[in-house]
C-alpha positions in Angstrom: -30.4 48.1 3.1 -28.1 45.1 3.3 -28.5 41.9 1.2 -28.3 39.8 4.5 -29.2 40.3 8.1 -27.2 42.4 10.5 -26.5 39.3 12.6 -25.0 37.5 9.6 -22.9 40.6 8.8 -21.8 40.7 12.5 -20.7 37.1 12.4 -18.9 37.5 9.0 -17.0 40.6 10.2 -16.2 39.1 13.6 -14.6 36.1 11.9 -12.7 38.0 9.2 -11.8 41.3 10.9 -12.8 43.2 7.8 -15.9 45.0 6.5 -16.6 46.3 3.0 -16.7 50.0 2.7 -20.2 49.9 1.3 -21.4 47.7 4.2 -19.8 50.1 6.6 -21.6 53.2 5.2 -24.9 51.3 5.1 -24.5 50.5 8.8 -23.8 54.1 9.6 -26.9 55.1 7.6 -29.0 52.5 9.3 -28.1 53.5 12.8 -30.6 56.4 13.2 -33.4 54.2 11.9 -36.2 53.8 14.4 -37.2 50.5 13.0 -34.1 48.6 14.3 -34.7 46.2 17.1 -32.4 46.4 20.2 -30.2 43.5 19.1 -29.5 45.0 15.6 -28.9 48.4 17.1 -26.3 47.0 19.6 -24.7 44.9 16.8 -24.3 48.0 14.6 -22.9 50.0 17.5 -20.4 47.3 18.3 -19.2 47.0 14.6 -18.8 50.7 14.3 -16.9 50.8 17.6 -14.6 48.0 16.4 -13.8 50.0 13.2 -13.0 53.1 15.2 -10.7 51.2 17.6 -8.9 49.5 14.7 -10.1 46.0 15.5 -12.0 45.8 12.2 -10.5 47.0 8.9 -12.6 48.8 6.3 -11.6 47.3 2.9 -12.5 48.4 -0.6 -11.3 52.0 -0.3 -9.4 53.8 -3.0 -5.7 53.7 -1.8 -5.3 57.4 -2.8 -8.1 58.4 -0.4 -6.7 56.5 2.6 -4.9 58.7 5.1 
């Protein structure tokens, strides 16, 4: 899924306020996985919520696709 742990991604995104578009889509795909532990599940939910609220910016999108 990701080249590093979800906790590492959470720390990186929390510090920078940005998430790569590929990481974002991988998190969305990982959410329904039943193999996630409670901590990872909650971290993913928090990151996706932060993106929806605008607290975290998704970067790496094609500027023509952004609206």
